[in-house]
LOZA-944767 format. One record per residue (C-alpha): x, y, z. Coordinates in steps of 0.02 Angstrom, whole numbers, plus 50000, padded with zeros to 5 digits. Layout:
XYZ...
END
This chain:
502385318151924502225312352114503155324752235504025320852382502225320952516501215310152512500135315552657498455317952531498355298252513496355300752459497175313452310498535298852256497235285752265496125296252147497665298352050498025277852037496165276252005496135287351861497675279651778496925262751801495405270051731496175277751566497235259651563495675250051548494845261651418496615258551332496235241651328495205244151183496265255951076497975255851123498805240551221500445248051235499555264851318498535252851430500035243551484501075259751522499675266851614499405249651734501325250851747501095268951815499545263251913500435252052011501925260452048501185275852138499885263452228501325254852298502205270452338500575277552428500185263952468498545256952399498515238752387496685237652287497225250452170498985238752154498035222852136496805232552025498195238951896499125220551905497125215151853497395227651700499485222651652498735203251642497345210951512498855219151410499835204651432498345192451359497985204351205499735205851161499945186551146500985185351305500035169751394501295164351515501435180851567499725184951574499365168151699500735175251816500045190951829498065184451833498465172751982499635187252075497935198152062496765185352098497985182052272497715201552303496135202552286495615186752381496765194052544496025209852510494095203552507493645212452345492775198252258492285209152096494265212952061494405190852092493025189051977493905201051833495625191651857494895173751859493825179451690495495187251624496535171151679495055161351585495105170451426497025166651413496835146051460495405147151327496505155451179497895143651236496925128851196496545123351389494465125151389494235115351538495315125251647494435141651555492695137351590493245131151761493815148951805492425155551722491205148251832492105151251971492075171451937490185168551883489745162352070490845176252157489825189952078488295180252101488385179652272488945197752313487595202452182488955212352060487825215351904489445221251797490385206751872488825194751810488905203151639490545200151630490665183751650489085180051560489865185551398491315175551431490315159951444489525164951312491255165351207491735150551272489995140551170490485154351026492195144551013491395127351022490075132550886488615131050992487895147150933486185146051043486845144151186488325157651163486605170251113485925166651274487385170551371487815185051268485865191951269485785191251458487615198451495486995212651368485455216651487486615216951647487875228851557486545240451485485665243051631487165244451734487775258151603489635252951547489965257951380491545246151354490775232351424489165234051309490295235451150491155221951184489315209651217488465217851066489935213850960489805194350995488175193851005488105200450811489385186250772487925174850860486695183650763487765179750593488215160750633486525159050663486115164550470485195179250573486175191850463484935205950458484845208050647486765205550621487035220950528485865230250634486495226750803488315232450720487655247850647487295254350835488815245650909489935253750772489345271950825489385267951005491105261550973491675276850850490985291151003491735281651145493505281051019493535261551073494575258550899495155242350938493015238150940492715247150794493965236150675493085222350748491395227750698491965234550543492365215250461490815209950555489845222350441490575218050299490245198250327488315204750358488345215250193489285201850099488105188550157486445198850114487195204549957487655222149942489255218649916489795238649864489425241050071490175224750092491805230150012491915249150092491855241950256493165226450232494435241450160494095252250332494295236050429495915233650364496805248850381496165252250556496725234350588498485236550498498585253050600498275245550774499065230550745497455216750750498315204150656497045192450669495445204650654496585209750473496635190650398494635192750431494445207350352495615202150198494735184950192492965192950178493755205550070494275191449938492825181749944491745198549906493085202249742492905184149703490985187249708491125202649572492235192149468494045200349508494895186749522496725190249543496285204949679495245193449770496775182249766497885192549825496815199149978496655182250013498495176549999498825192650147497635185350244498485170450244500185178750300499195189750434498475171650500500145164050531499875152750692497995157950717497315141050649495575147750631495945161650506497295149750431495675138950381494575153350330495945161050209496565141550137494765137250098494505155150003496285154549926495815136749857494195144249807494895159349681496235146049618494835135249553493965147749478495445156649392495875137549322497415134549419496895115949474498395110249534498685125149661497105124149712496995107049745498605107849849497795120549964496255112549964497275097150043497855108250163496335115450214495595097550236497135094650352496875108850453495025109450471495265092450530496455097550658495165112850709493805101150721494715088350831495205104250936493415108450965492695091050999494065090651139493765108151208492165102951226492315086751329493415099451422491895111851457490835097551503492195090951619492195108451691490425107751715490435092551798491765100051918490795115651955489385107752000490245094652097490815109652218489065119552215488525101452285489625104052421489165120852488487265118952507486675107652649487225091452690485465081352675485275092052483487195091852441487195071352458485505070252359486285082952233488065071952222486995056252189486185063252055487785070951968488525053851999487155043651923487295056651783489195053751764488985037251774487735036251627488955050051538490295037451561489545022151535488795031251365490585035751310491295019651356489845012951238489905022951093492035017951108491575000151082490145000850978489765006150786488705022850789487595015950646487274997750659487334998650858488824980950835490374980350918491684991550817493384986550745494334989950912493264982051024493204965350915494964964050924494944965751099494104952051110494724942850993496414944651083495714939451242494974922851145496654917051092497384923351263496354906051305497104894451196495294889151148494934886250973493974900750887493564905250700493374921750642492124925650494492714941350368491064946450288490974959250143489224961650030489244959249854488994975949741488504987349881489145002449832487925000949678486575002149825487195018549876487645025249711486005021849635484845022949801485805035949897486885033050054485215033350160484475018350076486215009850085486425014450298484665007850322485174988650232486654989350326485554989650492484474976350421486154966550372486784968650560485084961950633485124948350509486924942850566486574944450760485104932250731486224919850634487574918150786487554910550933487384916651131489334913851141489954922650979490254939850947489564951750787490524968650730490714980850582492274984550532491874999050412490855000950250490054986650224491074974150306490764963950451491714950450555490794936150658492034930650838491604911650848491844900450995492084882850925491724864850987492024857350802492924866950670491324863050536490244873350655490984887750580490714882350408488874880650466488724896150537489534905550394488084894950285486744900850386487374916250368487414918950168485784909650173484784923050291485804936350198485174931350034483214933650091482404948450011482644964550104481124979750065481954997650075481315012749985479765005249923480784989649813481344973449830483184968849855484274953949853486054951649940487254941649922488944943050017490754933950034491264926050165493164921950227493504909750368495034908550488495274894850605496534897750778497564889450807497904882450632497744897450517498444909250651498604911850845498824929250844497514944950801498394953750670498964935750586496954927450595496214943550531497354945150401496844929050347495254928750347495094944650238496504934150126494834920050113493644934550094494794940749924494794923749847492884920149891492494936049808493114927149644491364918449644490434929949750489134923049861490124908849961491264904250094492914901250076494214895150208496044902750209497244891250155499084893950174499334887649972498204901249920498974914150019500294921249903499084920849749497824931849857499164941749901499764944349733497844946949664497574960449813499134970449773498694970849606496994976349624497954992049753498974997449606497344996749491496575009849602498175021749568498245018149388497135030149331497665045149438499495040349397498955042049212499435022249179497965017849072497945020748868496925016248724497555005148593496365006248427496034991448309495334996148155493584992348055493554992447873492404988147748492594970547677492774978247485493784991047491494574989947635494125006947712494045011647886492495015847932492835014748118493995010448265493785000148439494515006948588495484992648685496144997648864497984996148913498684995249071500525002249084501054992549228502545001049327503324984749358502364972149275502504981649097500924983448968499334973249000498074967048918496294970248973495984951449038497354954449136496524966849246494674971849183493914955349296494694962649441493994981149401492064971149395492394962549562492724977449648491864990949561493344999949491492504996749307491325010749337492845024049355493885015049207492565014949109492145031449114493915036549081493795024748923492105036448876492975053148883494595048248831493605038248663492615053348619494055065548653495165053248494493835053048403493395071848386495235074548339495065060548209493535065548148494405083848084495205071747919494005057147934492295065047970491245049447978492285038348089491615032748225492465023248368491715009848460491945003648664491664989648760490324991348914490154978949057488584974549083488814981549286488844998849206487184997549134486654994049305487055012349326485455023449346486275039349243487325028349128486545035948963486665052649014488415049949057488695044748865487585057648799488615070448895490055064448847489635065848657488965084448701490625086948789491535083448625490465088848486489985072248422488415065348354487665049848429488075039448294489835041148309489875029848451489435012148454489385001848635489944983348623489104973248755489434952948755488094943548671487974934148837487494950848938486244957048798485184940348861484864950849020484214965449000483514966849184485274966649232485594980549107484474993949163483225004849046483815003948846482635015448812483435029848859485025024348736483865020348611483045038348655484815046548613485195040948463486455028548524486735008548462487384992648515488554979448446488434962048518490084957548522490624939048539489144935548433489034916748422489744910348553488384909648676486484904948668485684918948565484054925648578483524931448413481784937848487482864948448607483964955348488482374963848400481824972848575483724980648588484474995348511485614982048426486414989948242487974978248222488494959848284490284954848281490444937248230491674928448349493424927348307493154907748359492044906148227493064914548095494484904548160493644889848093493124896947941494164887447830494074868247848496004858847897496444842447908496244841648103494504849448073493574844947932491874856447966491774873947915490894888948024490324896147843488514890347846488304897248008489044913147960488094915247815486444913347922486934924848039487244938847880485704934947813484894935847952485694952647994485414957647813483414956547834483574962848002484294979247944485884974248040487684976747989488844962448019490984963448066492004948348061493334949048212494854939648204495214938948013497034935447993497284928647813496904935747645495934917647621494754920847766494544937147702493974932847523492684919047592491944932047689491674945547580490714931047479489794926747616489124945047622490174948447777489974968947795491574974647895493124965547934494324967748087495974957348137497794956748117497854956347924497044973047924497964981548083498384976248230497764985448411499105000048431499345016948528498305032348469499905039248364500015020748277498415021048237498415038048173499895034948034498785019047975497485027347938498355042247845499385028847749497735021147711496595034047648498255041647567498355025547448497245008847407497584998347535498874982047504498714967947654500674964047606501274980647633
END
């Protein structure tokens, strides 16, 4: 303690300096100790009096407040320290306080202010040729870029800072910069360099007693070793870091170390232990968003690995939300830093000679104007096609409507664009959109505007003199888009559906006019490749259809779809040989819907692919259950011709069969007769034949059959359409019978090695005639109506336990 005499001021100043030195060293090991020593140094400096020592103590208090997370108190303390240092002409101290103030603002997310303070500090130390101060400032600027994930830039600043700090021989600063530089190496994938630098830093930190640095380095080394595959070393370092972090109260580092330990344990197959560690990490992270994101990601993965898929999905969704917010923060911070850089550069220009200052300001203003113009352009244009974006289009439409001049809006949607992405890949899809944009621009007049709404949807704003002009432009667009395209070494033929709405008849505001053009496009989609003018009478029907489509998109994830089954039996003994799977939709408001009320809609909007995949999997699953009791039972599913356009269709069928341990002979793929005539649209049948699969031609006899084409396809069954069966028995109003036609089908089938199934058999008389005609298989209400899986199973058990009686 100090006595009552203050005659020996140099000795008192030495005491203050010693306390400040101890406080500075304690910042890397014990924040509370550092704060106590800084407070004592401040008290003695004021008694001495020793203003420079008091200013330094104030600066150290600011760092202590910051490390404790008391950011508002830290800002006030640093600002006071800066004022004192400036009055006392202590540039090094002012720069350190500015750096502390910058770091505090960065931790609060104020990256623009942080960058400005860091650059101000760097200017001060460069002017005073303070190499230690330059090292600190460069390190802090590197940290900013590290937070912005620009690790190449961060490494450049950290490397220069480490060189200066090493020359100045400041151990604490060397340790801090080495830690940051190793993180740069790690994030750039240079794991061996990161580990080597961390080894050196760890030894130095332990020798100097920098315990906070030690726990950070241990965590980083655990991550290095994990990436290099040395799991034992990684786990050891992680455990050491966790213990030290808990002892020191290093919550952020504790969360990171626990997350890393969870990753290691998961790799080692110790899933419950991994989950426990990551949950601890998530608890430790609390409001630390970056650490929460890392913990949420790993927790989702480890839960998924344990089969807890619902919980994993919940954390995955939480991760997606928070990582989106984190990425948005980073983008905002980048903008703030860029703004700060421009601001600092402007101050630097003011410090130069007048002429040079004018020239540099002119250059900066030109660069700024270019940047602003670029940002303004980006805010109004689609980055892929260069067309106006949705926001800019709506603004232009609002202005056009305000002028009360007649205008038109075209809403354009490309037909089957999803197939291009699915079969040829998204790069080809993007190239296709660029060419479409170019063609649209070539079709419009100088006074018109074209924009991309998003995905494969485009809009055109037409300035009209007569309303016939709108349809002329739309027709020209259809004709131009239908011209062949050449992408990825192949020719593509594109079609589009266009909706047209005119102002003021179809709407006088932006929302109404766009909505009505969209509804008209939706109507055009029913036929595709045409233009549909909005009509108010069709609006309600289109809205109902649109609502039904939206409901259908949720039907599968909501579990509203169900398969019904209708048996197929032999015509003689009526023994079941197969069941046809028929999809039904349990609509929450409309009740049970048959396929004809929603399958055409699914085919128009590419929903047929997900529905078809579900039918395939569910039918195979159910059949695998039934074949335990009826080993020879087959299932047939209806396949849309669009499903055959998928390049992986055959392989997906094979995979579904394998997943449920079914042979290829257990499955029949039913396709309509008219679809089999277009073999090019159905893709490569060879893959189906190679897999041992066969087709059943459904609704046979209703189209214009090509017998020759049937020889080319893996067809095993002809299913005679119910309309021919219904006309089998002559009646008073229909004297001619379809029996000769059916006999010819049966004769052809027998000589070609095909089976014949008669659909729609409803009477005993029809059954007897079909048996005499030689028809192999029977399907219809006489045998059984389509029913749920449970009802079908009861029917199968009853039928196979006794001889079938159609009157029973």
